[in-house]
TINUDO-106304 format. One record per residue (C-alpha): residue number from 1; residue in one letter; x, y, z. Coordinates in nm, 4 decimals. Example, Ala and Ser with C-alpha at 12.3 -4.5 7.8 and 13.67 -1.06 7.14 Angstrom:
<recs>
(1,'a',(1.2300,-0.4500,0.7800))
(2,'s',(1.3670,-0.1060,0.7140))
</recs>
This chain:
<recs>
(1,'m',(-0.0011,0.0002,0.0004))
(2,'p',(0.1575,0.3345,-0.0991))
(3,'f',(0.2548,0.6006,0.1553))
(4,'r',(-0.0307,0.8520,0.1713))
(5,'g',(-0.0264,1.2253,0.2449))
(6,'g',(0.0477,1.4100,-0.0782))
(7,'v',(0.2737,1.6629,0.0951))
(8,'t',(0.5506,1.6961,-0.1640))
(9,'g',(0.3605,1.9569,-0.3578))
(10,'m',(0.2823,2.1472,-0.0394))
(11,'r',(0.6494,2.1336,0.0601))
(12,'r',(0.7473,2.2847,-0.2735))
(13,'a',(0.4942,2.5644,-0.2347))
(14,'l',(0.6064,2.6343,0.1187))
(15,'l',(0.9712,2.6390,0.0252))
(16,'a',(0.9058,2.8705,-0.2675))
(17,'c',(0.7016,3.1113,-0.0584))
(18,'a',(0.8310,3.0998,0.2969))
(19,'a',(1.1965,3.0146,0.2451))
(20,'v',(1.2450,3.2499,-0.0481))
(21,'a',(1.0400,3.5053,0.1457))
(22,'v',(0.7700,3.5399,-0.1164))
(23,'v',(0.8118,3.6864,-0.4629))
(24,'a',(0.4638,3.8372,-0.4630))
(25,'a',(0.4324,4.0080,-0.1270))
(26,'p',(0.1054,3.9840,0.0662))
(27,'a',(-0.1011,4.2915,0.1389))
(28,'q',(-0.0073,4.4934,0.4456))
(29,'a',(0.3324,4.3235,0.4631))
(30,'d',(0.6300,4.4687,0.6450))
(31,'t',(0.9362,4.5496,0.4369))
(32,'l',(1.3006,4.5521,0.5321))
(33,'r',(1.3252,4.9161,0.4268))
(34,'g',(1.0325,4.9965,0.6562))
(35,'a',(1.1956,4.8098,0.9458))
(36,'l',(1.5216,4.9988,0.8914))
(37,'a',(1.3330,5.3289,0.8743))
(38,'n',(1.1541,5.2544,1.2021))
(39,'a',(1.4843,5.1709,1.3677))
(40,'y',(1.6417,5.4881,1.2262))
(41,'n',(1.3671,5.7012,1.3799))
(42,'t',(1.2980,5.5227,1.7083))
(43,'n',(1.5830,5.2873,1.8093))
(44,'p',(1.7129,5.4047,2.1495))
(45,'t',(2.0725,5.2978,2.0858))
(46,'l',(2.0915,5.5111,1.7731))
(47,'l',(1.9125,5.8070,1.9321))
(48,'a',(2.1466,5.7927,2.2319))
(49,'a',(2.4470,5.7956,1.9981))
(50,'r',(2.3184,6.1157,1.8360))
(51,'a',(2.2802,6.2762,2.1796))
(52,'d',(2.6338,6.1664,2.2706))
(53,'l',(2.7648,6.3363,1.9572))
(54,'r',(2.5877,6.6600,2.0466))
(55,'a',(2.7585,6.6458,2.3869))
(56,'t',(3.0913,6.5995,2.2083))
(57,'d',(3.0138,6.8990,1.9870))
(58,'e',(2.9929,7.1183,2.2972))
(59,'n',(3.3602,7.0578,2.3724))
(60,'v',(3.4519,7.2989,2.0918))
(61,'p',(3.2801,7.6080,2.2390))
(62,'i',(3.3993,7.4987,2.5840))
(63,'q',(3.7610,7.5079,2.4667))
(64,'k',(3.7068,7.8293,2.2727))
(65,'s',(3.5753,8.0016,2.5859))
(66,'a',(3.9217,7.9782,2.7424))
(67,'g',(4.0538,8.2190,2.4790))
(68,'l',(3.7678,8.4711,2.4951))
(69,'p',(3.7369,8.7829,2.7159))
(70,'d',(3.5961,8.7302,3.0611))
(71,'i',(3.3862,8.9921,3.2394))
(72,'g',(3.2992,8.9561,3.6040))
(73,'a',(3.1544,9.1670,3.8837))
(74,'q',(3.1705,9.1385,4.2600))
(75,'g',(2.9782,9.3197,4.5303))
(76,'q',(2.9930,9.3468,4.9084))
(77,'y',(2.7796,9.5070,5.1781))
(78,'a',(2.9015,9.5122,5.5390))
(79,'e',(2.7871,9.6488,5.8774))
(80,'t',(3.0521,9.7472,6.1300))
(81,'l',(2.9809,9.5605,6.4539))
(82,'k',(3.2828,9.6844,6.6538))
(83,'v',(3.5136,9.9691,6.5671))
(84,'s',(3.8812,9.9598,6.6570))
(85,'e',(3.9729,10.1854,6.9512))
(86,'n',(4.2288,10.3635,6.7360))
(87,'s',(3.9943,10.4235,6.4458))
(88,'f',(3.8150,10.7590,6.4315))
(89,'s',(3.6766,10.7525,6.0811))
(90,'a',(3.5622,10.3932,6.0327))
(91,'p',(3.2208,10.3834,5.8642))
(92,'d',(2.9258,10.2115,6.0218))
(93,'r',(2.8378,10.0432,5.6950))
(94,'i',(2.9884,10.0066,5.3481))
(95,'f',(2.8887,9.8948,5.0015))
(96,'r',(3.1609,9.8085,4.7514))
(97,'t',(3.1465,9.6720,4.3958))
(98,'n',(3.4074,9.5812,4.1389))
(99,'v',(3.3902,9.5077,3.7652))
(100,'e',(3.6824,9.3548,3.5759))
(101,'l',(3.7469,9.2684,3.2124))
(102,'n',(4.0199,9.0129,3.1398))
(103,'v',(4.1433,8.9424,2.7842))
(104,'p',(4.3763,8.6411,2.7307))
(105,'i',(4.6629,8.7257,2.4959))
(106,'y',(4.9019,8.4301,2.5102))
(107,'s',(4.8583,8.0872,2.6673))
(108,'g',(5.1489,7.8950,2.5206))
(109,'g',(4.9273,7.7385,2.2525))
(110,'a',(4.7050,7.5624,2.5037))
(111,'v',(4.3809,7.7203,2.3815))
(112,'k',(4.4571,7.6784,2.0123))
(113,'n',(4.5577,7.3119,2.0433))
(114,'s',(4.2682,7.2332,2.2772))
(115,'i',(4.0272,7.3676,2.0160))
(116,'l',(4.1919,7.1668,1.7409))
(117,'a',(4.1815,6.8501,1.9519))
(118,'a',(3.8133,6.9074,2.0307))
(119,'k',(3.7347,6.9456,1.6596))
(120,'q',(3.9152,6.6221,1.5797))
(121,'r',(3.7127,6.4449,1.8455))
(122,'v',(3.3938,6.5827,1.6925))
(123,'q',(3.4966,6.4216,1.3660))
(124,'a',(3.5670,6.0986,1.5537))
(125,'g',(3.2251,6.1240,1.7158))
(126,'r',(3.0576,6.1587,1.3768))
(127,'a',(3.2370,5.8451,1.2609))
(128,'d',(3.1240,5.6680,1.5784))
(129,'l',(2.7651,5.7688,1.5010))
(130,'r',(2.7991,5.6198,1.1542))
(131,'a',(2.9339,5.2989,1.3082))
(132,'t',(2.6438,5.2827,1.5516))
(133,'e',(2.3959,5.3338,1.2689))
(134,'a',(2.5543,5.0549,1.0639))
(135,'s',(2.5615,4.8270,1.3688))
(136,'v',(2.1931,4.8848,1.4473))
(137,'f',(2.1015,4.8297,1.0828))
(138,'s',(2.3021,4.5060,1.0750))
(139,'q',(2.1152,4.3824,1.3816))
(140,'v',(1.7817,4.4784,1.2240))
(141,'v',(1.8675,4.2941,0.9023))
(142,'a',(1.9697,3.9843,1.0992))
(143,'a',(1.6502,3.9973,1.3078))
(144,'y',(1.4369,4.0488,0.9969))
(145,'m',(1.5952,3.7531,0.8189))
(146,'d',(1.5785,3.5419,1.1357))
(147,'v',(1.2025,3.5886,1.1456))
(148,'i',(1.1699,3.4922,0.7782))
(149,'r',(1.3921,3.1882,0.8283))
(150,'d',(1.2226,3.0735,1.1464))
(151,'e',(0.8745,3.1183,0.9999))
(152,'a',(0.9799,2.9006,0.7097))
(153,'v',(1.1342,2.6410,0.9403))
(154,'v',(0.8180,2.6281,1.1540))
(155,'g',(0.6092,2.5919,0.8384))
(156,'l',(0.8269,2.3068,0.7133))
(157,'n',(0.8095,2.1334,1.0512))
(158,'l',(0.4318,2.1727,1.0590))
(159,'q',(0.4110,2.0065,0.7173))
(160,'n',(0.6453,1.7350,0.8388))
(161,'v',(0.4271,1.6672,1.1467))
(162,'d',(0.1172,1.6538,0.9238))
(163,'a',(0.2888,1.4174,0.6827))
(164,'l',(0.4124,1.1881,0.9581))
(165,'s',(0.0687,1.1893,1.1200))
(166,'v',(-0.0818,1.0733,0.7913))
(167,'n',(0.1949,0.8143,0.7590))
(168,'l',(0.1286,0.6797,1.1093))
(169,'e',(-0.2416,0.6487,1.0328))
(170,'a',(-0.1673,0.4675,0.7085))
(171,'t',(0.0839,0.2389,0.8782))
(172,'g',(-0.1714,0.1582,1.1463))
(173,'d',(-0.4301,0.0667,0.8802))
(174,'r',(-0.1796,-0.1601,0.7076))
(175,'f',(-0.0890,-0.3187,1.0384))
(176,'e',(-0.4535,-0.4028,1.0963))
(177,'i',(-0.4645,-0.6017,0.7730))
(178,'g',(-0.1251,-0.7624,0.8360))
(179,'d',(0.0588,-0.5742,0.5600))
(180,'v',(0.3247,-0.4348,0.7983))
(181,'t',(0.4650,-0.5290,1.1349))
(182,'r',(0.4436,-0.3715,1.4786))
(183,'t',(0.7991,-0.2518,1.4255))
(184,'d',(0.6860,-0.0359,1.1300))
(185,'v',(0.4201,0.1232,1.3489))
(186,'a',(0.6744,0.1901,1.6266))
(187,'q',(0.9128,0.3497,1.3801))
(188,'s',(0.6367,0.5793,1.2533))
(189,'e',(0.5370,0.6716,1.6090))
(190,'s',(0.9002,0.7510,1.6991))
(191,'r',(0.9493,0.9757,1.3953))
(192,'l',(0.6269,1.1614,1.4664))
(193,'a',(0.7269,1.2221,1.8289))
(194,'i',(1.0656,1.3565,1.7177))
(195,'a',(0.8990,1.5764,1.4566))
(196,'r',(0.6694,1.7253,1.7192))
(197,'s',(0.9687,1.7951,1.9398))
(198,'d',(1.1486,1.9632,1.6500))
(199,'l',(0.8366,2.1702,1.5815))
(200,'t',(0.8272,2.2892,1.9421))
(201,'t',(1.1935,2.3922,1.9226))
(202,'a',(1.1351,2.5707,1.5910))
(203,'q',(0.8368,2.7571,1.7371))
(204,'a',(1.0426,2.8675,2.0380))
(205,'n',(1.3144,2.9934,1.8016))
(206,'l',(1.0557,3.1880,1.6027))
(207,'i',(0.9174,3.3535,1.9152))
(208,'g',(1.2698,3.4525,2.0166))
(209,'s',(1.3407,3.5997,1.6738))
(210,'r',(1.0162,3.7979,1.6763))
(211,'e',(1.0926,3.9370,2.0221))
(212,'r',(1.4387,4.0388,1.9046))
(213,'y',(1.2751,4.2136,1.6092))
(214,'v',(1.0436,4.4023,1.8453))
(215,'q',(1.3416,4.5033,2.0588))
(216,'l',(1.5265,4.6535,1.7608))
(217,'v',(1.2460,4.7880,1.5443))
(218,'g',(0.9964,4.8853,1.8130))
(219,'e',(0.6964,4.6977,1.6721))
(220,'a',(0.5961,4.3401,1.6017))
(221,'p',(0.6685,4.1835,1.2598))
(222,'t',(0.3730,4.1004,1.0360))
(223,'a',(0.3998,3.9118,0.7063))
(224,'l',(0.7534,4.0120,0.6193))
(225,'e',(0.8298,4.0737,0.2550))
(226,'a',(1.1313,3.9465,0.0686))
(227,'p',(1.4284,4.1808,0.1221))
(228,'p',(1.5520,4.3863,-0.1728))
(229,'p',(1.8843,4.2998,-0.3410))
(230,'l',(2.1876,4.4345,-0.1626))
(231,'p',(2.3614,4.7191,-0.3481))
(232,'g',(2.7320,4.7596,-0.4132))
(233,'l',(2.8622,4.4164,-0.3157))
(234,'p',(3.2263,4.3790,-0.4269))
(235,'d',(3.3636,4.1356,-0.6823))
(236,'d',(3.6582,4.0240,-0.4693))
(237,'p',(3.7888,4.0616,-0.1140))
(238,'q',(4.0741,4.2907,-0.2207))
(239,'t',(3.8269,4.5480,-0.3500))
(240,'a',(3.6203,4.5183,-0.0326))
(241,'v',(3.9253,4.5740,0.1896))
(242,'a',(4.0370,4.8748,-0.0153))
(243,'i',(3.6943,5.0374,0.0241))
(244,'a',(3.6809,4.9561,0.3949))
(245,'l',(4.0218,5.1150,0.4598))
(246,'e',(3.8845,5.4374,0.3158))
(247,'s',(3.5292,5.4284,0.4516))
(248,'n',(3.4934,5.2069,0.7595))
(249,'p',(3.3642,5.4417,1.0324))
(250,'d',(3.5432,5.2692,1.3203))
(251,'l',(3.8740,5.3104,1.1421))
(252,'l',(3.7999,5.6720,1.0511))
(253,'a',(3.7160,5.7456,1.4163))
(254,'a',(4.0443,5.5909,1.5295))
(255,'r',(4.2383,5.8074,1.2833))
(256,'e',(4.0675,6.1218,1.4074))
(257,'r',(4.1511,6.0304,1.7659))
(258,'v',(4.5155,5.9912,1.6700))
(259,'q',(4.5181,6.3485,1.5406))
(260,'a',(4.3437,6.4702,1.8552))
(261,'a',(4.6044,6.2956,2.0684))
(262,'r',(4.8826,6.4784,1.8833))
(263,'y',(4.7252,6.8148,1.9665))
(264,'e',(4.6784,6.7132,2.3274))
(265,'i',(5.0527,6.6538,2.3617))
(266,'e',(5.1021,7.0201,2.2673))
(267,'v',(4.8385,7.1254,2.5177))
(268,'a',(5.0189,6.9400,2.7970))
(269,'g',(5.3549,7.0881,2.6978))
(270,'s',(5.2179,7.4418,2.7099))
(271,'g',(5.2151,7.4216,3.0897))
(272,'r',(5.5829,7.5271,3.0848))
(273,'l',(5.5175,7.8506,2.8956))
(274,'p',(5.4181,8.2002,3.0148))
(275,'r',(5.0626,8.3296,3.0250))
(276,'v',(4.9801,8.6896,2.9286))
(277,'s',(4.6499,8.8734,2.9526))
(278,'l',(4.5229,9.2323,2.9506))
(279,'f',(4.2834,9.3613,3.2078))
(280,'t',(4.0847,9.6628,3.3076))
(281,'a',(3.8892,9.7028,3.6290))
(282,'g',(3.6748,9.9622,3.8038))
(283,'d',(3.5814,9.9941,4.1742))
(284,'y',(3.2976,10.1811,4.3387))
(285,'t',(3.2664,10.2271,4.7142))
(286,'d',(2.9791,10.3880,4.9042))
(287,'y',(3.0078,10.4452,5.2812))
(288,'l',(2.6374,10.5286,5.2953))
(289,'g',(2.7048,10.8574,5.4802))
(290,'t',(2.8776,10.6892,5.7782))
(291,'l',(3.2426,10.7657,5.7099))
(292,'g',(3.3899,10.9915,5.9777))
(293,'d',(3.0635,11.0363,6.1686))
(294,'g',(3.2485,11.0565,6.5002))
(295,'i',(3.4801,11.3445,6.3994))
(296,'i',(3.3343,11.6910,6.4511))
(297,'g',(3.3741,11.9176,6.1536))
(298,'a',(3.5172,11.6408,5.9327))
(299,'d',(3.4111,11.6425,5.5730))
(300,'f',(3.4825,11.3060,5.4094))
(301,'a',(3.3747,11.1966,5.0622))
(302,'q',(3.1109,10.9310,5.1187))
(303,'r',(3.1595,10.7798,4.7734))
(304,'e',(3.4747,10.6982,4.5800))
(305,'t',(3.5675,10.5324,4.2517))
(306,'s',(3.8861,10.3974,4.1017))
(307,'a',(3.9923,10.2313,3.7779))
(308,'q',(4.2918,10.0326,3.6631))
(309,'a',(4.4163,9.8894,3.3369))
(310,'g',(4.7239,9.6903,3.2539))
(311,'a',(4.8744,9.3540,3.1723))
(312,'r',(4.9205,9.0412,3.3764))
(313,'f',(5.1723,8.7712,3.3078))
(314,'s',(5.2881,8.4604,3.4810))
(315,'i',(5.6115,8.2717,3.4139))
(316,'p',(5.6306,7.9180,3.5499))
(317,'i',(5.9672,7.8516,3.7090))
(318,'f',(5.9200,7.5334,3.9086))
(319,'q',(5.5998,7.3269,3.9309))
(320,'g',(5.7247,7.0074,4.0889))
(321,'g',(5.7462,6.8245,3.7551))
(322,'l',(5.3750,6.8710,3.6781))
(323,'p',(5.4026,6.9857,3.3121))
(324,'a',(5.6563,6.7126,3.2303))
(325,'a',(5.4305,6.4470,3.3836))
(326,'q',(5.1280,6.5803,3.1961))
(327,'e',(5.3168,6.5788,2.8686))
(328,'r',(5.4462,6.2241,2.9231))
(329,'q',(5.0930,6.1193,3.0075))
(330,'a',(4.9611,6.2740,2.6849))
(331,'q',(5.2377,6.1027,2.4891))
(332,'a',(5.1450,5.7655,2.6397))
(333,'r',(4.7806,5.8231,2.5499))
(334,'a',(4.8828,5.9156,2.1984))
(335,'a',(5.0889,5.5966,2.1753))
(336,'s',(4.7808,5.4034,2.2842))
(337,'a',(4.5769,5.5795,2.0143))
(338,'f',(4.8388,5.4868,1.7507))
(339,'e',(4.8292,5.1213,1.8463))
(340,'t',(4.4501,5.1222,1.8708))
(341,'e',(4.4279,5.2517,1.5166))
(342,'i',(4.6376,4.9605,1.3915))
(343,'a',(4.4338,4.7134,1.5995))
(344,'i',(4.1104,4.8486,1.4506))
(345,'e',(4.2602,4.8375,1.1034))
(346,'r',(4.3491,4.4692,1.1552))
(347,'d',(3.9987,4.4036,1.2869))
(348,'v',(3.8365,4.5767,0.9894))
(349,'i',(4.0442,4.3767,0.7411))
(350,'a',(3.9548,4.0537,0.9209))
(351,'q',(3.5860,4.1479,0.9335))
(352,'v',(3.5751,4.2298,0.5637))
(353,'r',(3.7528,3.9159,0.4554))
(354,'s',(3.5484,3.6943,0.6874))
(355,'a',(3.2194,3.8527,0.5802))
(356,'y',(3.3146,3.8167,0.2126))
(357,'t',(3.4037,3.4500,0.2651))
(358,'a',(3.0836,3.3837,0.4574))
(359,'w',(2.8785,3.5534,0.1871))
(360,'q',(3.0413,3.3538,-0.0920))
(361,'a',(3.0164,3.0313,0.1060))
(362,'s',(2.6443,3.0906,0.1678))
(363,'l',(2.5883,3.1458,-0.2013))
(364,'e',(2.7568,2.8145,-0.2755))
(365,'v',(2.5545,2.6451,-0.0034))
(366,'i',(2.2377,2.7858,-0.1587))
(367,'e',(2.3365,2.6372,-0.4953))
(368,'s',(2.4211,2.2969,-0.3540))
(369,'t',(2.1232,2.2737,-0.1194))
(370,'t',(1.8873,2.3784,-0.3975))
(371,'s',(2.0121,2.0777,-0.5899))
(372,'a',(1.9870,1.8679,-0.2744))
(373,'v',(1.6233,1.9679,-0.2241))
(374,'s',(1.5339,1.8777,-0.5829))
(375,'a',(1.7145,1.5469,-0.5506))
(376,'a',(1.5536,1.4703,-0.2151))
(377,'q',(1.2057,1.5424,-0.3573))
(378,'l',(1.2679,1.3050,-0.6468))
(379,'s',(1.4101,1.0473,-0.4061))
(380,'l',(1.1033,1.0668,-0.1816))
(381,'e',(0.8688,1.0241,-0.4769))
(382,'g',(1.0709,0.7248,-0.5969))
(383,'v',(1.0790,0.5599,-0.2548))
(384,'r',(0.7043,0.5998,-0.2254))
(385,'a',(0.6516,0.4471,-0.5663))
(386,'e',(0.8826,0.1547,-0.4867))
(387,'n',(0.7078,0.1081,-0.1503))
(388,'s',(0.3785,0.0688,-0.3322))
(389,'v',(0.5149,-0.2383,-0.5069))
(390,'g',(0.6849,-0.3764,-0.1987))
(391,'n',(1.0466,-0.2854,-0.2828))
(392,'r',(1.0870,-0.0238,-0.0051))
(393,'t',(1.0023,-0.0304,0.3645))
(394,'i',(0.8241,0.2259,0.5786))
(395,'l',(1.1635,0.3130,0.7317))
(396,'d',(1.2952,0.3992,0.3852))
(397,'i',(1.0100,0.6440,0.3389))
(398,'l',(1.0699,0.7970,0.6814))
(399,'d',(1.4413,0.8396,0.6039))
(400,'a',(1.3671,1.0024,0.2689))
(401,'e',(1.1164,1.2351,0.4337))
(402,'q',(1.3717,1.3329,0.6973))
(403,'e',(1.6425,1.3917,0.4365))
(404,'l',(1.4121,1.6235,0.2395))
(405,'l',(1.3247,1.8217,0.5521))
(406,'r',(1.6924,1.8561,0.6423))
(407,'a',(1.7767,1.9838,0.2948))
(408,'e',(1.4896,2.2312,0.2960))
(409,'v',(1.5894,2.3734,0.6359))
(410,'q',(1.9495,2.4019,0.5182))
(411,'l',(1.8348,2.5956,0.2121))
(412,'v',(1.6221,2.8352,0.4178))
(413,'t',(1.9132,2.8907,0.6572))
(414,'a',(2.1647,2.9396,0.3734))
(415,'r',(1.9462,3.2104,0.2189))
(416,'r',(1.9276,3.3877,0.5512))
(417,'n',(2.3030,3.3549,0.6065))
(418,'a',(2.3865,3.4840,0.2609))
(419,'y',(2.1818,3.7992,0.3024))
(420,'v',(2.3072,3.8731,0.6534))
(421,'a',(2.6683,3.8085,0.5533))
(422,'g',(2.6288,4.0341,0.2498))
(423,'f',(2.4918,4.3162,0.4641))
(424,'s',(2.7650,4.2646,0.7240))
(425,'l',(3.0160,4.2986,0.4421))
(426,'l',(2.8617,4.6295,0.3366))
(427,'a',(2.8686,4.7469,0.6992))
(428,'a',(3.2364,4.6606,0.7329))
(429,'m',(3.3038,4.8508,0.4112))
(430,'g',(3.1262,5.1580,0.5495))
(431,'m',(2.8387,5.1310,0.3039))
(432,'a',(2.5434,5.0270,0.5222))
(433,'e',(2.3986,5.3539,0.6467))
(434,'a',(2.0731,5.5272,0.5645))
(435,'e',(2.2313,5.7474,0.2980))
(436,'d',(2.4042,5.4506,0.1328))
(437,'l',(2.0756,5.2563,0.1259))
(438,'n',(1.8769,5.5554,0.0007))
(439,'l',(1.6479,5.5005,0.2934))
(440,'d',(1.3224,5.6965,0.3142))
(441,'v',(1.2611,5.7717,0.6825))
(442,'g',(0.9750,6.0178,0.6290))
(443,'r',(1.1884,6.3224,0.7049))
(444,'p',(1.5368,6.4541,0.6229))
(445,'l',(1.8166,6.2296,0.7428))
(446,'y',(1.9869,6.3344,1.0632))
(447,'d',(2.2628,6.5831,0.9824))
(448,'p',(2.5228,6.6044,1.2637))
(449,'t',(2.6628,6.9311,1.1264))
(450,'v',(2.3438,7.1255,1.1975))
(451,'y',(2.3782,7.1160,1.5762))
(452,'y',(2.7552,7.1633,1.5589))
(453,'e',(2.7239,7.4762,1.3509))
(454,'s',(2.4569,7.6138,1.5867))
(455,'v',(2.6895,7.5903,1.8883))
(456,'d',(3.0329,7.6325,1.7330))
(457,'d',(3.0485,8.0073,1.7923))
(458,'a',(2.7824,8.0339,2.0634))
(459,'i',(2.9180,8.2731,2.3294))
(460,'f',(2.5974,8.3846,2.5027))
(461,'d',(2.5902,8.2598,2.8636))
(462,'f',(2.2111,8.2567,2.8840))
(463,'r',(2.1255,8.0469,2.5819))
(464,'f',(1.8905,7.7721,2.6900))
(465,'e',(1.7775,7.4553,2.5086))
(466,'p',(1.4463,7.2751,2.5714))
(467,'d',(1.4597,7.0045,2.8358))
(468,'p',(1.5339,6.6685,2.6722))
(469,'v',(1.2649,6.4054,2.6335))
(470,'a',(1.2926,6.0456,2.5190))
(471,'e',(1.2270,5.9961,2.1460))
(472,'a',(1.2534,5.6179,2.1299))
(473,'t',(0.9338,5.4154,2.1287))
(474,'r',(0.8655,5.1821,2.4197))
(475,'t',(0.7676,4.8188,2.3699))
(476,'v',(0.6085,4.7578,2.7115))
(477,'d',(0.2621,4.7522,2.5527))
(478,'t',(0.3637,4.5218,2.2665))
(479,'p',(0.1931,4.1839,2.3160))
(480,'a',(0.4090,3.8770,2.3757))
(481,'q',(0.4938,3.7143,2.0463))
(482,'d',(0.3756,3.3682,1.9452))
(483,'a',(0.4659,3.1188,1.6740))
(484,'t',(0.1615,3.1710,1.4531))
(485,'i',(0.2500,3.1548,1.0827))
(486,'p',(0.0731,3.4095,0.8514))
(487,'g',(-0.1730,3.2285,0.6292))
(488,'e',(-0.1687,2.9062,0.8343))
</recs>
């Protein structure tokens, strides 16, 4: 009696739709571009990185302020509680105020080099923001493809459970008429139990992938579309490495920090040099009519003013080795920055080559497993046909069914791996950001220069910004995910 179930055609349809992620997308489907846009607008890691860069931008006006004029005023009011026995003109009360303008002239290069170092660190911060954006996007792509893969795997396992259930029923019928043995029934029962266990594992994996998607994107996935082709993938690893050495944001940030460290050595060394500034000051004192009250016939001026102008300078002679220690410290930090740049360069090269290899390997796996799936389908059909004439056992059918399932899962996984590896390669090359992907986020892309330019020359002490509020979306109200397959 032939194996019943007719699931080969269903398997082919499932593999074509779920594993390839659907050529004709269903209505109201989520797209990868939409997921990336949501993450761009609402992911807290990315939004925090933008805020961190704005904080770094402020270091430039902070350092500039050290070279700008400083105006300050002081005031004092005092009541005389006890007058010295030898004082005849001490006032009972006094009000005094002082205003001073100080203009730095020379600081040994400390201000200039501090500003240059701060600007280099702004550039490094912008590269760090690019790296964070690419990292978040890579995680979103992986989560997106994980959901597609795991939905396909759950679907395949559901079909396998259905097929094995039909097989067990058929085997039981044949056992009743003496066509098969109790061993055949036990084998069918065992395979069905294992298939149900595999289905439970696959469902748990799908729930985990959907929760990870919610964490990154901020909303639950629904009927995910096939991802678009990846742009700009290189022809060989040498080309990929060459692009990465010019564009990888982590490497660019390290190079900017090296330049900043060079300037900071000069800042530390300036501690040995003189400081020169110009100043002008004015004083006003009012004795409030109490000066000389105890002296008969005295006529004292109850108010007086004075003014000064000049230059101040300081020449360090001995500071206990402080400037030398600070300079050595800055040199050591610069040496660390130099070595870190090389370490990051090595890491980038390794990432690019590994990602390229993984991408190419996944493409080869797709090709081979596609052939394996076709061969396994033909093998299963042949085993069923031979079983119908008594040349194959139930165990042969179960083995062929398991081999087909294994090949189909490998194909689904290889397609996921190829896409994720390809995107990781673009990220390592510095080509996986919103601008590179021509991403439509519903508003202009975040421009880090806008805030920098607004504060670069800001010298007003009473400029206030609105109190910050969180922009990221919360997921506390998102329902717990399940393993339901769209259309099932």
